[in-house]
N, CA, C and O atoms as a printed pandas DataFrame, in Angstrom:
     atom_number atom_name residue_name chain_id  residue_number  x_coord  y_coord  z_coord
0              1         N          MET        A               1   16.090   24.684   21.851
1              2        CA          MET        A               1   14.879   24.074   21.325
2              3         C          MET        A               1   15.288   23.016   20.292
3              4         O          MET        A               1   16.056   23.312   19.377
4              5         N          PRO        A               2   14.779   21.783   20.432
5              6        CA          PRO        A               2   15.105   20.737   19.458
6              7         C          PRO        A               2   14.609   21.099   18.055
7              8         O          PRO        A               2   13.602   21.788   17.887
8              9         N          ARG        A               3   15.343   20.617   17.061
9             10        CA          ARG        A               3   14.911   20.793   15.669
10            11         C          ARG        A               3   14.032   19.622   15.272
11            12         O          ARG        A               3   14.274   18.486   15.681
12            13         N          ALA        A               4   13.032   19.896   14.490
13            14        CA          ALA        A               4   12.187   18.836   13.939
14            15         C          ALA        A               4   12.672   18.543   12.526
15            16         O          ALA        A               4   12.758   19.447   11.695
16            17         N          VAL        A               5   12.987   17.279   12.256
17            18        CA          VAL        A               5   13.459   16.887   10.928
18            19         C          VAL        A               5   12.638   15.701   10.425
19            20         O          VAL        A               5   12.110   14.912   11.208
20            21         N          ILE        A               6   12.546   15.597    9.117
21            22        CA          ILE        A               6   11.877   14.452    8.494
22            23         C          ILE        A               6   12.928   13.377    8.293
23            24         O          ILE        A               6   13.889   13.573    7.548
24            25         N          CYS        A               7   12.747   12.237    8.958
25            26        CA          CYS        A               7   13.718   11.138    8.891
26            27         C          CYS        A               7   13.441   10.199    7.726
27            28         O          CYS        A               7   14.370    9.620    7.162
28            29         N          ALA        A               8   12.189   10.046    7.365
29            30        CA          ALA        A               8   11.805    9.152    6.271
30            31         C          ALA        A               8   10.385    9.515    5.856
31            32         O          ALA        A               8    9.651   10.173    6.594
32            33         N          TYR        A               9   10.021    9.079    4.677
33            34        CA          TYR        A               9    8.649    9.309    4.207
34            35         C          TYR        A               9    8.223    8.157    3.315
35            36         O          TYR        A               9    9.057    7.439    2.763
36            37         N          ALA        A              10    6.936    7.991    3.182
37            38        CA          ALA        A              10    6.369    6.989    2.281
38            39         C          ALA        A              10    4.960    7.435    1.933
39            40         O          ALA        A              10    4.318    8.153    2.699
40            41         N          ARG        A              11    4.493    7.014    0.797
41            42        CA          ARG        A              11    3.131    7.318    0.379
42            43         C          ARG        A              11    2.640    6.216   -0.556
43            44         O          ARG        A              11    3.435    5.458   -1.111
44            45         N          THR        A              12    1.354    6.139   -0.718
45            46        CA          THR        A              12    0.798    5.242   -1.715
46            47         C          THR        A              12    0.773    6.001   -3.037
47            48         O          THR        A              12    0.828    7.230   -3.040
48            49         N          PRO        A              13    0.691    5.295   -4.152
49            50        CA          PRO        A              13    0.574    6.008   -5.425
50            51         C          PRO        A              13   -0.783    6.702   -5.527
51            52         O          PRO        A              13   -1.736    6.331   -4.842
52            53         N          PHE        A              14   -0.853    7.700   -6.380
53            54        CA          PHE        A              14   -2.144    8.321   -6.654
54            55         C          PHE        A              14   -3.024    7.282   -7.328
55            56         O          PHE        A              14   -2.604    6.625   -8.281
56            57         N          GLY        A              15   -4.220    7.140   -6.841
57            58        CA          GLY        A              15   -5.134    6.180   -7.425
58            59         C          GLY        A              15   -6.157    6.867   -8.309
59            60         O          GLY        A              15   -6.291    8.090   -8.303
60            61         N          LYS        A              16   -6.863    6.066   -9.058
61            62        CA          LYS        A              16   -7.936    6.549   -9.918
62            63         C          LYS        A              16   -9.257    6.171   -9.247
63            64         O          LYS        A              16   -9.366    5.105   -8.643
64            65         N          TYR        A              17  -10.248    7.038   -9.353
65            66        CA          TYR        A              17  -11.547    6.762   -8.756
66            67         C          TYR        A              17  -12.063    5.419   -9.246
67            68         O          TYR        A              17  -12.199    5.210  -10.452
68            69         N          HIS        A              18  -12.348    4.514   -8.334
69            70        CA          HIS        A              18  -12.765    3.138   -8.607
70            71         C          HIS        A              18  -11.705    2.373   -9.403
71            72         O          HIS        A              18  -12.031    1.476  -10.180
72            73         N          GLY        A              19  -10.449    2.733   -9.203
73            74        CA          GLY        A              19   -9.344    2.089   -9.906
74            75         C          GLY        A              19   -8.703    0.971   -9.092
75            76         O          GLY        A              19   -9.353    0.347   -8.253
76            77         N          ALA        A              20   -7.430    0.731   -9.348
77            78        CA          ALA        A              20   -6.698   -0.396   -8.769
78            79         C          ALA        A              20   -6.623   -0.367   -7.244
79            80         O          ALA        A              20   -6.522   -1.422   -6.617
80            81         N          LEU        A              21   -6.669    0.816   -6.636
81            82        CA          LEU        A              21   -6.573    0.908   -5.173
82            83         C          LEU        A              21   -7.937    0.924   -4.485
83            84         O          LEU        A              21   -8.008    0.998   -3.258
84            85         N          SER        A              22   -9.017    0.856   -5.259
85            86        CA          SER        A              22  -10.357    1.009   -4.679
86            87         C          SER        A              22  -10.748   -0.145   -3.761
87            88         O          SER        A              22  -11.712   -0.027   -3.004
88            89         N          GLY        A              23  -10.032   -1.235   -3.812
89            90        CA          GLY        A              23  -10.305   -2.368   -2.932
90            91         C          GLY        A              23   -9.749   -2.188   -1.534
91            92         O          GLY        A              23   -9.966   -3.032   -0.665
92            93         N          TYR        A              24   -9.036   -1.099   -1.310
93            94        CA          TYR        A              24   -8.429   -0.841   -0.003
94            95         C          TYR        A              24   -9.126    0.340    0.663
95            96         O          TYR        A              24   -9.408    1.355    0.026
96            97         N          SER        A              25   -9.396    0.188    1.939
97            98        CA          SER        A              25   -9.989    1.297    2.693
98            99         C          SER        A              25   -8.922    2.356    2.949
99           100         O          SER        A              25   -7.730    2.108    2.764
100          101         N          ALA        A              26   -9.355    3.521    3.372
101          102        CA          ALA        A              26   -8.403    4.592    3.697
102          103         C          ALA        A              26   -7.448    4.147    4.796
103          104         O          ALA        A              26   -6.251    4.427    4.727
104          105         N          THR        A              27   -7.964    3.456    5.811
105          106        CA          THR        A              27   -7.092    3.037    6.909
106          107         C          THR        A              27   -6.107    1.956    6.470
107          108         O          THR        A              27   -4.990    1.894    6.982
108          109         N          GLU        A              28   -6.511    1.108    5.530
109          110        CA          GLU        A              28   -5.573    0.115    4.992
110          111         C          GLU        A              28   -4.465    0.806    4.204
111          112         O          GLU        A              28   -3.296    0.443    4.326
112          113         N          LEU        A              29   -4.828    1.800    3.400
113          114        CA          LEU        A              29   -3.824    2.558    2.650
114          115         C          LEU        A              29   -2.904    3.306    3.607
115          116         O          LEU        A              29   -1.690    3.341    3.404
116          117         N          GLY        A              30   -3.476    3.902    4.648
117          118        CA          GLY        A              30   -2.670    4.591    5.650
118          119         C          GLY        A              30   -1.699    3.646    6.333
119          120         O          GLY        A              30   -0.537    3.991    6.545
120          121         N          ALA        A              31   -2.171    2.456    6.678
121          122        CA          ALA        A              31   -1.311    1.456    7.322
122          123         C          ALA        A              31   -0.154    1.052    6.417
123          124         O          ALA        A              31    0.973    0.887    6.884
124          125         N          MET        A              32   -0.428    0.891    5.128
125          126        CA          MET        A              32    0.640    0.538    4.180
126          127         C          MET        A              32    1.721    1.609    4.162
127          128         O          MET        A              32    2.912    1.297    4.177
128          129         N          ALA        A              33    1.307    2.868    4.131
129          130        CA          ALA        A              33    2.272    3.971    4.099
130          131         C          ALA        A              33    3.066    4.042    5.402
131          132         O          ALA        A              33    4.281    4.238    5.373
132          133         N          VAL        A              34    2.397    3.885    6.539
133          134        CA          VAL        A              34    3.095    3.935    7.831
134          135         C          VAL        A              34    4.078    2.777    7.951
135          136         O          VAL        A              34    5.206    2.963    8.406
136          137         N          LYS        A              35    3.655    1.589    7.546
137          138        CA          LYS        A              35    4.534    0.411    7.606
138          139         C          LYS        A              35    5.787    0.627    6.756
139          140         O          LYS        A              35    6.897    0.335    7.201
140          141         N          GLU        A              36    5.613    1.131    5.547
141          142        CA          GLU        A              36    6.752    1.394    4.662
142          143         C          GLU        A              36    7.640    2.493    5.236
143          144         O          GLU        A              36    8.865    2.402    5.160
144          145         N          LEU        A              37    7.038    3.519    5.804
145          146        CA          LEU        A              37    7.794    4.600    6.434
146          147         C          LEU        A              37    8.702    4.056    7.535
147          148         O          LEU        A              37    9.884    4.396    7.595
148          149         N          LEU        A              38    8.154    3.218    8.398
149          150        CA          LEU        A              38    8.946    2.646    9.490
150          151         C          LEU        A              38   10.089    1.794    8.951
151          152         O          LEU        A              38   11.203    1.826    9.475
152          153         N          GLU        A              39    9.799    1.032    7.899
153          154        CA          GLU        A              39   10.842    0.202    7.288
154          155         C          GLU        A              39   11.962    1.069    6.715
155          156         O          GLU        A              39   13.140    0.781    6.931
156          157         N          ARG        A              40   11.609    2.113    5.997
157          158        CA          ARG        A              40   12.617    3.009    5.420
158          159         C          ARG        A              40   13.442    3.705    6.496
159          160         O          ARG        A              40   14.625    3.978    6.298
160          161         N          ALA        A              41   12.813    3.993    7.638
161          162        CA          ALA        A              41   13.512    4.666    8.739
162          163         C          ALA        A              41   14.313    3.684    9.590
163          164         O          ALA        A              41   15.088    4.096   10.453
164          165         N          GLY        A              42   14.127    2.398    9.348
165          166        CA          GLY        A              42   14.838    1.391   10.129
166          167         C          GLY        A              42   14.301    1.254   11.545
167          168         O          GLY        A              42   15.049    0.929   12.467
168          169         N          ILE        A              43   13.008    1.500   11.722
169          170        CA          ILE        A              43   12.384    1.428   13.046
170          171         C          ILE        A              43   11.468    0.210   13.095
171          172         O          ILE        A              43   10.550    0.080   12.285
172          173         N          ALA        A              44   11.722   -0.673   14.044
173          174        CA          ALA        A              44   10.840   -1.821   14.240
174          175         C          ALA        A              44    9.516   -1.314   14.808
175          176         O          ALA        A              44    9.519   -0.567   15.786
176          177         N          PRO        A              45    8.388   -1.700   14.219
177          178        CA          PRO        A              45    7.100   -1.180   14.677
178          179         C          PRO        A              45    6.856   -1.364   16.177
179          180         O          PRO        A              45    6.267   -0.494   16.818
180          181         N          GLY        A              46    7.299   -2.477   16.733
181          182        CA          GLY        A              46    7.065   -2.749   18.147
182          183         C          GLY        A              46    8.124   -2.204   19.084
183          184         O          GLY        A              46    8.116   -2.520   20.274
184          185         N          SER        A              47    9.032   -1.393   18.572
185          186        CA          SER        A              47   10.162   -0.905   19.375
186          187         C          SER        A              47    9.771    0.106   20.446
187          188         O          SER        A              47   10.520    0.307   21.402
188          189         N          GLY        A              48    8.618    0.742   20.305
189          190        CA          GLY        A              48    8.203    1.762   21.257
190          191         C          GLY        A              48    8.855    3.112   21.026
191          192         O          GLY        A              48    8.712    4.013   21.853
192          193         N          LEU        A              49    9.574    3.273   19.911
193          194        CA          LEU        A              49   10.255    4.539   19.628
194          195         C          LEU        A              49    9.309    5.636   19.148
195          196         O          LEU        A              49    9.611    6.822   19.279
196          197         N          ILE        A              50    8.176    5.242   18.598
197          198        CA          ILE        A              50    7.218    6.233   18.097
198          199         C          ILE        A              50    6.375    6.734   19.268
199          200         O          ILE        A              50    5.674    5.959   19.920
200          201         N          ASP        A              51    6.452    8.025   19.522
201          202        CA          ASP        A              51    5.746    8.626   20.653
202          203         C          ASP        A              51    4.291    8.967   20.351
203          204         O          ASP        A              51    3.467    9.036   21.263
204          205         N          GLN        A              52    3.974    9.178   19.089
205          206        CA          GLN        A              52    2.642    9.670   18.732
206          207         C          GLN        A              52    2.413    9.453   17.238
207          208         O          GLN        A              52    3.362    9.455   16.454
208          209         N          VAL        A              53    1.169    9.268   16.852
209          210        CA          VAL        A              53    0.783    9.188   15.438
210          211         C          VAL        A              53   -0.321   10.213   15.197
211          212         O          VAL        A              53   -1.331   10.228   15.899
212          213         N          TYR        A              54   -0.119   11.067   14.199
213          214        CA          TYR        A              54   -1.133   12.016   13.749
214          215         C          TYR        A              54   -1.429   11.706   12.290
215          216         O          TYR        A              54   -0.532   11.768   11.450
216          217         N          MET        A              55   -2.665   11.376   11.983
217          218        CA          MET        A              55   -3.056   11.079   10.610
218          219         C          MET        A              55   -4.280   11.899   10.233
219          220         O          MET        A              55   -5.285   11.899   10.944
220          221         N          GLY        A              56   -4.183   12.591    9.117
221          222        CA          GLY        A              56   -5.320   13.310    8.584
222          223         C          GLY        A              56   -6.236   12.362    7.838
223          224         O          GLY        A              56   -5.775   11.476    7.118
224          225         N          HIS        A              57   -7.537   12.551    8.012
225          226        CA          HIS        A              57   -8.529   11.738    7.301
226          227         C          HIS        A              57   -9.840   12.513    7.331
227          228         O          HIS        A              57  -10.398   12.743    8.404
228          229         N          VAL        A              58  -10.334   12.915    6.171
229          230        CA          VAL        A              58  -11.497   13.792    6.112
230          231         C          VAL        A              58  -12.794   13.021    5.885
231          232         O          VAL        A              58  -13.758   13.219    6.624
232          233         N          LEU        A              59  -12.840   12.160    4.895
233          234        CA          LEU        A              59  -14.079   11.431    4.581
234          235         C          LEU        A              59  -14.160   10.186    5.462
235          236         O          LEU        A              59  -13.901    9.072    5.005
236          237         N          GLN        A              60  -14.522   10.386    6.726
237          238        CA          GLN        A              60  -14.444    9.331    7.732
238          239         C          GLN        A              60  -15.681    8.444    7.816
239          240         O          GLN        A              60  -15.636    7.396    8.461
240          241         N          THR        A              61  -16.780    8.834    7.185
241          242        CA          THR        A              61  -17.995    8.033    7.268
242          243         C          THR        A              61  -17.723    6.616    6.788
243          244         O          THR        A              61  -17.207    6.415    5.688
244          245         N          GLY        A              62  -18.066    5.647    7.603
245          246        CA          GLY        A              62  -17.872    4.247    7.247
246          247         C          GLY        A              62  -16.486    3.716    7.541
247          248         O          GLY        A              62  -16.233    2.527    7.348
248          249         N          ALA        A              63  -15.579    4.565    8.005
249          250        CA          ALA        A              63  -14.206    4.122    8.271
250          251         C          ALA        A              63  -14.075    3.422    9.618
251          252         O          ALA        A              63  -13.063    2.773    9.880
252          253         N          GLY        A              64  -15.074    3.545   10.465
253          254        CA          GLY        A              64  -14.972    2.982   11.806
254          255         C          GLY        A              64  -14.369    4.003   12.755
255          256         O          GLY        A              64  -14.024    5.116   12.359
256          257         N          GLN        A              65  -14.250    3.606   14.008
257          258        CA          GLN        A              65  -13.740    4.522   15.022
258          259         C          GLN        A              65  -12.226    4.654   14.943
259          260         O          GLN        A              65  -11.525    3.702   14.600
260          261         N          ALA        A              66  -11.734    5.835   15.263
261          262        CA          ALA        A              66  -10.303    6.119   15.411
262          263         C          ALA        A              66   -9.469    5.667   14.202
263          264         O          ALA        A              66   -8.631    4.775   14.333
264          265         N          PRO        A              67   -9.691    6.273   13.034
265          266        CA          PRO        A              67   -8.952    5.866   11.838
266          267         C          PRO        A              67   -7.427    5.909   11.998
267          268         O          PRO        A              67   -6.736    5.028   11.487
268          269         N          ALA        A              68   -6.898    6.905   12.689
269          270        CA          ALA        A              68   -5.441    6.969   12.879
270          271         C          ALA        A              68   -4.948    5.763   13.665
271          272         O          ALA        A              68   -3.905    5.195   13.341
272          273         N          ARG        A              69   -5.686    5.372   14.689
273          274        CA          ARG        A              69   -5.308    4.190   15.478
274          275         C          ARG        A              69   -5.381    2.930   14.626
275          276         O          ARG        A              69   -4.512    2.064   14.728
276          277         N          GLN        A              70   -6.406    2.815   13.788
277          278        CA          GLN        A              70   -6.513    1.649   12.908
278          279         C          GLN        A              70   -5.283    1.539   12.015
279          280         O          GLN        A              70   -4.692    0.466   11.886
280          281         N          ALA        A              71   -4.900    2.660   11.396
281          282        CA          ALA        A              71   -3.733    2.653   10.506
282          283         C          ALA        A              71   -2.473    2.289   11.278
283          284         O          ALA        A              71   -1.666    1.486   10.808
284          285         N          ALA        A              72   -2.299    2.874   12.457
285          286        CA          ALA        A              72   -1.102    2.611   13.263
286          287         C          ALA        A              72   -1.026    1.149   13.686
287          288         O          ALA        A              72    0.023    0.517   13.557
288          289         N          MET        A              73   -2.124    0.615   14.187
289          290        CA          MET        A              73   -2.122   -0.775   14.643
290          291         C          MET        A              73   -1.929   -1.741   13.481
291          292         O          MET        A              73   -1.221   -2.739   13.617
292          293         N          ASN        A              74   -2.555   -1.454   12.332
293          294        CA          ASN        A              74   -2.381   -2.324   11.167
294          295         C          ASN        A              74   -0.984   -2.224   10.569
295          296         O          ASN        A              74   -0.572   -3.088    9.796
296          297         N          ALA        A              75   -0.255   -1.170   10.927
297          298        CA          ALA        A              75    1.150   -1.051   10.512
298          299         C          ALA        A              75    2.071   -1.742   11.511
299          300         O          ALA        A              75    3.280   -1.819   11.289
300          301         N          GLY        A              76    1.512   -2.242   12.603
301          302        CA          GLY        A              76    2.303   -2.972   13.585
302          303         C          GLY        A              76    2.695   -2.190   14.822
303          304         O          GLY        A              76    3.372   -2.727   15.699
304          305         N          LEU        A              77    2.284   -0.925   14.914
305          306        CA          LEU        A              77    2.606   -0.146   16.110
306          307         C          LEU        A              77    1.795   -0.671   17.296
307          308         O          LEU        A              77    0.675   -1.148   17.118
308          309         N          PRO        A              78    2.356   -0.586   18.502
309          310        CA          PRO        A              78    1.648   -1.090   19.684
310          311         C          PRO        A              78    0.350   -0.329   19.948
311          312         O          PRO        A              78    0.225    0.846   19.602
312          313         N          VAL        A              79   -0.601   -1.007   20.557
313          314        CA          VAL        A              79   -1.883   -0.391   20.895
314          315         C          VAL        A              79   -1.693    0.754   21.888
315          316         O          VAL        A              79   -2.569    1.608   22.021
316          317         N          THR        A              80   -0.574    0.777   22.573
317          318        CA          THR        A              80   -0.287    1.838   23.547
318          319         C          THR        A              80    0.197    3.132   22.902
319          320         O          THR        A              80    0.339    4.142   23.590
320          321         N          THR        A              81    0.453    3.121   21.596
321          322        CA          THR        A              81    0.905    4.329   20.903
322          323         C          THR        A              81   -0.254    5.316   20.789
323          324         O          THR        A              81   -1.286    4.977   20.210
324          325         N          PRO        A              82   -0.110    6.531   21.327
325          326        CA          PRO        A              82   -1.186    7.517   21.195
326          327         C          PRO        A              82   -1.393    7.906   19.726
327          328         O          PRO        A              82   -0.430    8.135   18.994
328          329         N          CYS        A              83   -2.645    7.974   19.311
329          330        CA          CYS        A              83   -2.977    8.299   17.920
330          331         C          CYS        A              83   -4.084    9.344   17.887
331          332         O          CYS        A              83   -5.005    9.322   18.703
332          333         N          THR        A              84   -3.977   10.258   16.928
333          334        CA          THR        A              84   -4.984   11.296   16.767
334          335         C          THR        A              84   -5.341   11.422   15.294
335          336         O          THR        A              84   -4.458   11.517   14.441
336          337         N          THR        A              85   -6.627   11.422   14.998
337          338        CA          THR        A              85   -7.109   11.643   13.639
338          339         C          THR        A              85   -7.473   13.115   13.496
339          340         O          THR        A              85   -8.143   13.685   14.357
340          341         N          ILE        A              86   -7.026   13.722   12.407
341          342        CA          ILE        A              86   -7.281   15.139   12.153
342          343         C          ILE        A              86   -8.197   15.259   10.944
343          344         O          ILE        A              86   -7.933   14.670    9.896
344          345         N          ASN        A              87   -9.278   16.027   11.092
345          346        CA          ASN        A              87  -10.233   16.235   10.010
346          347         C          ASN        A              87  -10.245   17.721    9.680
347          348         O          ASN        A              87  -10.943   18.504   10.324
348          349         N          LYS        A              88   -9.480   18.095    8.687
349          350        CA          LYS        A              88   -9.374   19.492    8.261
350          351         C          LYS        A              88   -9.303   19.473    6.736
351          352         O          LYS        A              88   -8.251   19.190    6.164
352          353         N          VAL        A              89  -10.401   19.768    6.093
353          354        CA          VAL        A              89  -10.512   19.628    4.643
354          355         C          VAL        A              89   -9.317   20.247    3.916
355          356         O          VAL        A              89   -8.961   21.402    4.150
356          357         N          CYS        A              90   -8.718   19.473    3.051
357          358        CA          CYS        A              90   -7.592   19.861    2.188
358          359         C          CYS        A              90   -6.292   20.138    2.939
359          360         O          CYS        A              90   -5.279   20.440    2.310
360          361         N          GLY        A              91   -6.296   20.044    4.248
361          362        CA          GLY        A              91   -5.070   20.352    4.964
362          363         C          GLY        A              91   -4.773   19.404    6.108
363          364         O          GLY        A              91   -3.937   19.709    6.959
364          365         N          SER        A              92   -5.441   18.255    6.146
365          366        CA          SER        A              92   -5.289   17.352    7.281
366          367         C          SER        A              92   -3.872   16.839    7.461
367          368         O          SER        A              92   -3.333   16.880    8.567
368          369         N          SER        A              93   -3.263   16.358    6.387
369          370        CA          SER        A              93   -1.915   15.799    6.535
370          371         C          SER        A              93   -0.892   16.894    6.816
371          372         O          SER        A              93    0.067   16.666    7.554
372          373         N          LEU        A              94   -1.079   18.068    6.244
373          374        CA          LEU        A              94   -0.179   19.182    6.546
374          375         C          LEU        A              94   -0.324   19.592    8.007
375          376         O          LEU        A              94    0.673   19.869    8.673
376          377         N          LYS        A              95   -1.550   19.634    8.509
377          378        CA          LYS        A              95   -1.781   19.961    9.918
378          379         C          LYS        A              95   -1.155   18.892   10.812
379          380         O          LYS        A              95   -0.603   19.212   11.865
380          381         N          ALA        A              96   -1.235   17.627   10.403
381          382        CA          ALA        A              96   -0.605   16.542   11.162
382          383         C          ALA        A              96    0.899   16.770   11.271
383          384         O          ALA        A              96    1.481   16.614   12.344
384          385         N          ALA        A              97    1.524   17.138   10.158
385          386        CA          ALA        A              97    2.970   17.406   10.164
386          387         C          ALA        A              97    3.303   18.620   11.030
387          388         O          ALA        A              97    4.313   18.627   11.732
388          389         N          MET        A              98    2.458   19.637   10.978
389          390        CA          MET        A              98    2.689   20.838   11.788
390          391         C          MET        A              98    2.601   20.522   13.286
391          392         O          MET        A              98    3.422   20.995   14.071
392          393         N          ILE        A              99    1.613   19.731   13.674
393          394        CA          ILE        A              99    1.466   19.362   15.080
394          395         C          ILE        A              99    2.649   18.504   15.523
395          396         O          ILE        A              99    3.180   18.686   16.618
396          397         N          ALA        A             100    3.059   17.565   14.663
397          398        CA          ALA        A             100    4.208   16.715   14.986
398          399         C          ALA        A             100    5.461   17.555   15.198
399          400         O          ALA        A             100    6.187   17.353   16.171
400          401         N          ALA        A             101    5.715   18.486   14.301
401          402        CA          ALA        A             101    6.894   19.348   14.422
402          403         C          ALA        A             101    6.834   20.186   15.696
403          404         O          ALA        A             101    7.846   20.362   16.375
404          405         N          THR        A             102    5.665   20.694   16.016
405          406        CA          THR        A             102    5.498   21.495   17.233
406          407         C          THR        A             102    5.784   20.658   18.478
407          408         O          THR        A             102    6.458   21.121   19.398
408          409         N          GLU        A             103    5.274   19.431   18.507
409          410        CA          GLU        A             103    5.519   18.552   19.654
410          411         C          GLU        A             103    7.004   18.257   19.825
411          412         O          GLU        A             103    7.519   18.251   20.943
412          413         N          ILE        A             104    7.687   18.013   18.715
413          414        CA          ILE        A             104    9.122   17.719   18.782
414          415         C          ILE        A             104    9.884   18.949   19.251
415          416         O          ILE        A             104   10.741   18.853   20.130
416          417         N          ARG        A             105    9.581   20.093   18.675
417          418        CA          ARG        A             105   10.275   21.331   19.053
418          419         C          ARG        A             105   10.005   21.720   20.501
419          420         O          ARG        A             105   10.854   22.337   21.144
420          421         N          ALA        A             106    8.846   21.372   21.014
421          422        CA          ALA        A             106    8.504   21.681   22.404
422          423         C          ALA        A             106    9.084   20.662   23.386
423          424         O          ALA        A             106    8.999   20.843   24.600
424          425         N          GLY        A             107    9.673   19.591   22.853
425          426        CA          GLY        A             107   10.249   18.571   23.714
426          427         C          GLY        A             107    9.235   17.585   24.272
427          428         O          GLY        A             107    9.551   16.811   25.175
428          429         N          VAL        A             108    8.024   17.610   23.739
429          430        CA          VAL        A             108    6.971   16.702   24.190
430          431         C          VAL        A             108    7.179   15.306   23.608
431          432         O          VAL        A             108    6.923   14.309   24.283
432          433         N          SER        A             109    7.640   15.231   22.366
433          434        CA          SER        A             109    7.855   13.961   21.674
434          435         C          SER        A             109    9.217   13.968   21.001
435          436         O          SER        A             109    9.765   15.023   20.682
436          437         N          ASN        A             110    9.756   12.764   20.791
437          438        CA          ASN        A             110   11.012   12.618   20.057
438          439         C          ASN        A             110   10.780   12.158   18.624
439          440         O          ASN        A             110   11.379   12.692   17.689
440          441         N          MET        A             111    9.904   11.161   18.453
441          442        CA          MET        A             111    9.617   10.624   17.124
442          443         C          MET        A             111    8.106   10.531   16.935
443          444         O          MET        A             111    7.399    9.924   17.739
444          445         N          VAL        A             112    7.634   11.141   15.864
445          446        CA          VAL        A             112    6.198   11.193   15.591
446          447         C          VAL        A             112    5.957   10.785   14.141
447          448         O          VAL        A             112    6.679   11.216   13.241
448          449         N          VAL        A             113    4.952    9.964   13.921
449          450        CA          VAL        A             113    4.494    9.654   12.570
450          451         C          VAL        A             113    3.384   10.646   12.243
451          452         O          VAL        A             113    2.440   10.805   13.017
452          453         N          ALA        A             114    3.497   11.308   11.106
453          454        CA          ALA        A             114    2.484   12.273   10.677
454          455         C          ALA        A             114    2.173   12.041    9.208
455          456         O          ALA        A             114    3.080   11.851    8.398
456          457         N          GLY        A             115    0.898   12.057    8.867
457          458        CA          GLY        A             115    0.533   11.857    7.471
458          459         C          GLY        A             115   -0.953   12.002    7.260
459          460         O          GLY        A             115   -1.658   12.619    8.059
460          461         N          GLY        A             116   -1.414   11.427    6.180
461          462        CA          GLY        A             116   -2.821   11.490    5.850
462          463         C          GLY        A             116   -3.233   10.278    5.042
463          464         O          GLY        A             116   -2.390    9.571    4.489
464          465         N          MET        A             117   -4.526   10.043    4.976
465          466        CA          MET        A             117   -5.049    8.883    4.241
466          467         C          MET        A             117   -6.457    9.212    3.767
467          468         O          MET        A             117   -7.206    9.930    4.429
468          469         N          GLU        A             118   -6.790    8.680    2.624
469          470        CA          GLU        A             118   -8.118    8.915    2.063
470          471         C          GLU        A             118   -8.400    7.843    1.023
471          472         O          GLU        A             118   -7.473    7.301    0.420
472          473         N          SER        A             119   -9.655    7.541    0.813
473          474        CA          SER        A             119  -10.083    6.663   -0.271
474          475         C          SER        A             119  -11.402    7.198   -0.814
475          476         O          SER        A             119  -12.477    6.886   -0.301
476          477         N          MET        A             120  -11.298    7.998   -1.847
477          478        CA          MET        A             120  -12.500    8.581   -2.455
478          479         C          MET        A             120  -13.427    7.485   -2.988
479          480         O          MET        A             120  -14.648    7.637   -2.956
480          481         N          SER        A             121  -12.855    6.388   -3.474
481          482        CA          SER        A             121  -13.665    5.295   -4.011
482          483         C          SER        A             121  -14.535    4.650   -2.943
483          484         O          SER        A             121  -15.583    4.086   -3.257
484          485         N          ASN        A             122  -14.115    4.726   -1.693
485          486        CA          ASN        A             122  -14.850    4.076   -0.612
486          487         C          ASN        A             122  -15.657    5.035    0.248
487          488         O          ASN        A             122  -16.255    4.623    1.241
488          489         N          ALA        A             123  -15.681    6.300   -0.121
489          490        CA          ALA        A             123  -16.508    7.261    0.611
490          491         C          ALA        A             123  -17.970    6.985    0.269
491          492         O          ALA        A             123  -18.314    6.906   -0.911
492          493         N          PRO        A             124  -18.836    6.837    1.270
493          494        CA          PRO        A             124  -20.240    6.521    0.997
494          495         C          PRO        A             124  -20.948    7.644    0.242
495          496         O          PRO        A             124  -20.622    8.822    0.387
496          497         N          HIS        A             125  -21.923    7.242   -0.565
497          498        CA          HIS        A             125  -22.781    8.222   -1.232
498          499         C          HIS        A             125  -23.807    8.727   -0.234
499          500         O          HIS        A             125  -24.216    7.998    0.670
500          501         N          PHE        A             126  -24.211    9.947   -0.396
501          502        CA          PHE        A             126  -25.216   10.548    0.472
502          503         C          PHE        A             126  -26.302   11.125   -0.417
503          504         O          PHE        A             126  -26.026   11.937   -1.299
504          505         N          VAL        A             127  -27.516   10.712   -0.187
505          506        CA          VAL        A             127  -28.646   11.234   -0.946
506          507         C          VAL        A             127  -29.575   11.935    0.043
507          508         O          VAL        A             127  -30.269   11.284    0.823
508          509         N          ARG        A             128  -29.580   13.256    0.003
509          510        CA          ARG        A             128  -30.403   14.045    0.923
510          511         C          ARG        A             128  -31.882   13.725    0.706
511          512         O          ARG        A             128  -32.365   13.715   -0.426
512          513         N          GLY        A             129  -32.587   13.467    1.795
513          514        CA          GLY        A             129  -34.018   13.202    1.730
514          515         C          GLY        A             129  -34.379   11.751    1.458
515          516         O          GLY        A             129  -35.564   11.418    1.467
516          517         N          ALA        A             130  -33.419   10.879    1.218
517          518        CA          ALA        A             130  -33.708    9.489    0.879
518          519         C          ALA        A             130  -34.436    8.763    2.004
519          520         O          ALA        A             130  -35.215    7.843    1.756
520          521         N          ARG        A             131  -34.186    9.170    3.212
521          522        CA          ARG        A             131  -34.826    8.537    4.361
522          523         C          ARG        A             131  -36.346    8.686    4.291
523          524         O          ARG        A             131  -37.083    7.819    4.761
524          525         N          ARG        A             132  -36.803    9.780    3.706
525          526        CA          ARG        A             132  -38.244   10.044    3.605
526          527         C          ARG        A             132  -38.777    9.717    2.205
527          528         O          ARG        A             132  -39.893   10.116    1.871
528          529         N          GLY        A             133  -38.021    9.018    1.401
529          530        CA          GLY        A             133  -38.477    8.608    0.084
530          531         C          GLY        A             133  -38.362    9.651   -0.997
531          532         O          GLY        A             133  -39.054    9.570   -2.011
532          533         N          ALA        A             134  -37.503   10.629   -0.803
533          534        CA          ALA        A             134  -37.364   11.707   -1.792
534          535         C          ALA        A             134  -36.646   11.241   -3.031
535          536         O          ALA        A             134  -36.446   12.023   -3.960
């Protein structure tokens, strides 16, 4: 059984609510981290070496369709790269890493990008009953 190892990692800094990173969407922040990860690993984004992308993202309202694909494509990965967004409160990125490791150990994939992305500053407000004037 193949071993799953972490070849490189990258992350954005912790931001402050409505702080310096609030101008970036979650998918933009995710793309920055994926792009830096590929650079640190010495992998050209268009090389086709990445078999799969798993990205956790919980507050998806307003993010558009397929947040993991958005992050991957904005990091330069080909549109043909399979991408999956995971929504599991407080554990999305860990679940992404677990799925990636399982795929590698099962021989399904060789190289997988796994991570998470969020932007609390850009999560829409929800006011219950506002539609009816409450």
